Biotite code that builds the C-alpha atoms (Angstrom):
import biotite.structure as struc

atoms = struc.array([
    struc.Atom([152.546, -178.701, -203.224], chain_id="A", res_id=1, res_name="UNK", atom_name="CA", element="C"),
    struc.Atom([152.572, -174.939, -204.096], chain_id="A", res_id=2, res_name="UNK", atom_name="CA", element="C"),
    struc.Atom([149.669, -173.863, -206.279], chain_id="A", res_id=3, res_name="UNK", atom_name="CA", element="C"),
    struc.Atom([148.469, -170.770, -208.319], chain_id="A", res_id=4, res_name="UNK", atom_name="CA", element="C"),
    struc.Atom([144.961, -169.383, -208.689], chain_id="A", res_id=5, res_name="UNK", atom_name="CA", element="C"),
    struc.Atom([144.010, -169.678, -212.355], chain_id="A", res_id=6, res_name="UNK", atom_name="CA", element="C"),
    struc.Atom([140.974, -167.764, -213.851], chain_id="A", res_id=7, res_name="UNK", atom_name="CA", element="C"),
    struc.Atom([137.803, -169.832, -214.192], chain_id="A", res_id=8, res_name="UNK", atom_name="CA", element="C"),
    struc.Atom([137.811, -169.036, -217.958], chain_id="A", res_id=9, res_name="UNK", atom_name="CA", element="C"),
    struc.Atom([141.241, -170.704, -218.334], chain_id="A", res_id=10, res_name="UNK", atom_name="CA", element="C"),
    struc.Atom([141.560, -173.539, -215.800], chain_id="A", res_id=11, res_name="UNK", atom_name="CA", element="C"),
    struc.Atom([138.784, -175.944, -216.906], chain_id="A", res_id=12, res_name="UNK", atom_name="CA", element="C"),
    struc.Atom([139.904, -176.039, -220.603], chain_id="A", res_id=13, res_name="UNK", atom_name="CA", element="C"),
    struc.Atom([143.670, -175.824, -220.080], chain_id="A", res_id=14, res_name="UNK", atom_name="CA", element="C"),
    struc.Atom([144.459, -177.732, -217.001], chain_id="A", res_id=15, res_name="UNK", atom_name="CA", element="C"),
    struc.Atom([145.722, -181.359, -217.318], chain_id="A", res_id=16, res_name="UNK", atom_name="CA", element="C"),
    struc.Atom([144.123, -182.178, -213.932], chain_id="A", res_id=17, res_name="UNK", atom_name="CA", element="C"),
    struc.Atom([140.918, -180.165, -213.686], chain_id="A", res_id=18, res_name="UNK", atom_name="CA", element="C"),
    struc.Atom([137.585, -181.987, -213.353], chain_id="A", res_id=19, res_name="UNK", atom_name="CA", element="C"),
    struc.Atom([138.935, -185.454, -212.910], chain_id="A", res_id=20, res_name="UNK", atom_name="CA", element="C"),
    struc.Atom([141.469, -185.231, -215.722], chain_id="A", res_id=21, res_name="UNK", atom_name="CA", element="C"),
    struc.Atom([144.011, -186.476, -213.243], chain_id="A", res_id=22, res_name="UNK", atom_name="CA", element="C"),
    struc.Atom([142.324, -189.918, -213.565], chain_id="A", res_id=23, res_name="UNK", atom_name="CA", element="C"),
    struc.Atom([142.925, -189.918, -217.429], chain_id="A", res_id=24, res_name="UNK", atom_name="CA", element="C"),
    struc.Atom([145.396, -192.502, -218.766], chain_id="A", res_id=25, res_name="UNK", atom_name="CA", element="C"),
    struc.Atom([148.986, -191.570, -219.866], chain_id="A", res_id=26, res_name="UNK", atom_name="CA", element="C"),
    struc.Atom([150.565, -193.965, -222.290], chain_id="A", res_id=27, res_name="UNK", atom_name="CA", element="C"),
    struc.Atom([154.224, -194.462, -221.642], chain_id="A", res_id=28, res_name="UNK", atom_name="CA", element="C"),
    struc.Atom([157.107, -195.216, -224.172], chain_id="A", res_id=29, res_name="UNK", atom_name="CA", element="C"),
    struc.Atom([156.862, -198.898, -223.240], chain_id="A", res_id=30, res_name="UNK", atom_name="CA", element="C"),
    struc.Atom([153.195, -199.050, -224.085], chain_id="A", res_id=31, res_name="UNK", atom_name="CA", element="C"),
    struc.Atom([152.145, -199.305, -220.524], chain_id="A", res_id=32, res_name="UNK", atom_name="CA", element="C"),
    struc.Atom([149.551, -196.928, -219.096], chain_id="A", res_id=33, res_name="UNK", atom_name="CA", element="C"),
    struc.Atom([149.330, -194.993, -215.772], chain_id="A", res_id=34, res_name="UNK", atom_name="CA", element="C"),
    struc.Atom([146.808, -192.605, -214.515], chain_id="A", res_id=35, res_name="UNK", atom_name="CA", element="C"),
    struc.Atom([147.885, -189.034, -214.690], chain_id="A", res_id=36, res_name="UNK", atom_name="CA", element="C"),
    struc.Atom([148.085, -188.571, -210.983], chain_id="A", res_id=37, res_name="UNK", atom_name="CA", element="C"),
    struc.Atom([150.420, -191.518, -210.752], chain_id="A", res_id=38, res_name="UNK", atom_name="CA", element="C"),
    struc.Atom([152.438, -190.457, -213.598], chain_id="A", res_id=39, res_name="UNK", atom_name="CA", element="C"),
    struc.Atom([152.857, -186.917, -212.267], chain_id="A", res_id=40, res_name="UNK", atom_name="CA", element="C"),
    struc.Atom([153.719, -188.384, -208.745], chain_id="A", res_id=41, res_name="UNK", atom_name="CA", element="C"),
    struc.Atom([156.809, -190.039, -210.239], chain_id="A", res_id=42, res_name="UNK", atom_name="CA", element="C"),
    struc.Atom([158.462, -186.694, -210.875], chain_id="A", res_id=43, res_name="UNK", atom_name="CA", element="C"),
    struc.Atom([156.769, -183.709, -209.144], chain_id="A", res_id=44, res_name="UNK", atom_name="CA", element="C"),
    struc.Atom([159.143, -181.156, -210.709], chain_id="A", res_id=45, res_name="UNK", atom_name="CA", element="C"),
    struc.Atom([158.470, -182.351, -214.234], chain_id="A", res_id=46, res_name="UNK", atom_name="CA", element="C"),
    struc.Atom([154.724, -182.433, -213.530], chain_id="A", res_id=47, res_name="UNK", atom_name="CA", element="C"),
    struc.Atom([154.800, -178.777, -212.406], chain_id="A", res_id=48, res_name="UNK", atom_name="CA", element="C"),
    struc.Atom([156.849, -177.843, -215.588], chain_id="A", res_id=49, res_name="UNK", atom_name="CA", element="C"),
    struc.Atom([154.408, -179.699, -217.810], chain_id="A", res_id=50, res_name="UNK", atom_name="CA", element="C"),
    struc.Atom([151.282, -178.448, -216.267], chain_id="A", res_id=51, res_name="UNK", atom_name="CA", element="C"),
    struc.Atom([152.537, -174.907, -216.162], chain_id="A", res_id=52, res_name="UNK", atom_name="CA", element="C"),
    struc.Atom([153.456, -174.998, -219.773], chain_id="A", res_id=53, res_name="UNK", atom_name="CA", element="C"),
    struc.Atom([149.784, -175.820, -220.621], chain_id="A", res_id=54, res_name="UNK", atom_name="CA", element="C"),
    struc.Atom([148.359, -173.178, -218.386], chain_id="A", res_id=55, res_name="UNK", atom_name="CA", element="C"),
    struc.Atom([150.838, -170.465, -219.587], chain_id="A", res_id=56, res_name="UNK", atom_name="CA", element="C"),
    struc.Atom([149.843, -170.814, -223.248], chain_id="A", res_id=57, res_name="UNK", atom_name="CA", element="C"),
    struc.Atom([146.197, -170.059, -222.203], chain_id="A", res_id=58, res_name="UNK", atom_name="CA", element="C"),
    struc.Atom([147.116, -167.338, -219.828], chain_id="A", res_id=59, res_name="UNK", atom_name="CA", element="C"),
    struc.Atom([149.208, -165.754, -222.587], chain_id="A", res_id=60, res_name="UNK", atom_name="CA", element="C"),
    struc.Atom([146.412, -166.029, -225.142], chain_id="A", res_id=61, res_name="UNK", atom_name="CA", element="C"),
    struc.Atom([143.430, -165.061, -223.086], chain_id="A", res_id=62, res_name="UNK", atom_name="CA", element="C"),
    struc.Atom([145.035, -162.467, -220.611], chain_id="A", res_id=63, res_name="UNK", atom_name="CA", element="C"),
    struc.Atom([148.120, -161.364, -222.416], chain_id="A", res_id=64, res_name="UNK", atom_name="CA", element="C"),
    struc.Atom([150.269, -162.284, -219.431], chain_id="A", res_id=65, res_name="UNK", atom_name="CA", element="C"),
    struc.Atom([153.994, -161.662, -220.178], chain_id="A", res_id=66, res_name="UNK", atom_name="CA", element="C"),
    struc.Atom([156.543, -164.413, -220.507], chain_id="A", res_id=67, res_name="UNK", atom_name="CA", element="C"),
    struc.Atom([158.530, -162.650, -217.715], chain_id="A", res_id=68, res_name="UNK", atom_name="CA", element="C"),
    struc.Atom([155.631, -162.847, -215.360], chain_id="A", res_id=69, res_name="UNK", atom_name="CA", element="C"),
    struc.Atom([154.861, -166.430, -216.163], chain_id="A", res_id=70, res_name="UNK", atom_name="CA", element="C"),
    struc.Atom([158.598, -167.267, -215.671], chain_id="A", res_id=71, res_name="UNK", atom_name="CA", element="C"),
    struc.Atom([158.439, -165.509, -212.340], chain_id="A", res_id=72, res_name="UNK", atom_name="CA", element="C"),
    struc.Atom([155.454, -167.528, -211.115], chain_id="A", res_id=73, res_name="UNK", atom_name="CA", element="C"),
    struc.Atom([157.044, -170.813, -212.213], chain_id="A", res_id=74, res_name="UNK", atom_name="CA", element="C"),
    struc.Atom([160.264, -169.923, -210.371], chain_id="A", res_id=75, res_name="UNK", atom_name="CA", element="C"),
    struc.Atom([158.174, -169.199, -207.225], chain_id="A", res_id=76, res_name="UNK", atom_name="CA", element="C"),
    struc.Atom([156.283, -172.427, -207.574], chain_id="A", res_id=77, res_name="UNK", atom_name="CA", element="C"),
    struc.Atom([159.631, -174.280, -207.705], chain_id="A", res_id=78, res_name="UNK", atom_name="CA", element="C"),
    struc.Atom([161.166, -172.241, -204.805], chain_id="A", res_id=79, res_name="UNK", atom_name="CA", element="C"),
    struc.Atom([158.125, -173.089, -202.578], chain_id="A", res_id=80, res_name="UNK", atom_name="CA", element="C"),
    struc.Atom([158.264, -176.825, -203.420], chain_id="A", res_id=81, res_name="UNK", atom_name="CA", element="C"),
    struc.Atom([161.980, -176.992, -202.833], chain_id="A", res_id=82, res_name="UNK", atom_name="CA", element="C"),
    struc.Atom([161.423, -175.242, -199.459], chain_id="A", res_id=83, res_name="UNK", atom_name="CA", element="C"),
    struc.Atom([158.943, -177.895, -198.611], chain_id="A", res_id=84, res_name="UNK", atom_name="CA", element="C"),
    struc.Atom([161.314, -180.740, -199.717], chain_id="A", res_id=85, res_name="UNK", atom_name="CA", element="C"),
    struc.Atom([159.156, -181.988, -202.443], chain_id="A", res_id=86, res_name="UNK", atom_name="CA", element="C"),
    struc.Atom([162.101, -182.005, -204.853], chain_id="A", res_id=87, res_name="UNK", atom_name="CA", element="C"),
    struc.Atom([165.526, -180.491, -205.504], chain_id="A", res_id=88, res_name="UNK", atom_name="CA", element="C"),
])
């Protein structure tokens, strides 16, 4: 799985998985619950999209990173993950 270095000032407060948050519970539409890591594992591309959306808001707010740059990074994450055969 491709990854991106996120500044320490952003990652702890914005990441959905930092510091054990990947063990938090996600409630599904049918009222069942899964651990975030299990939920994310069901659709890796969607997990990348969802996690990046949270990080991007913080990167824009705290570091004024442009939408263009953030979109480029997301595209590269997807390219690398496709290259590794993790998703289409």
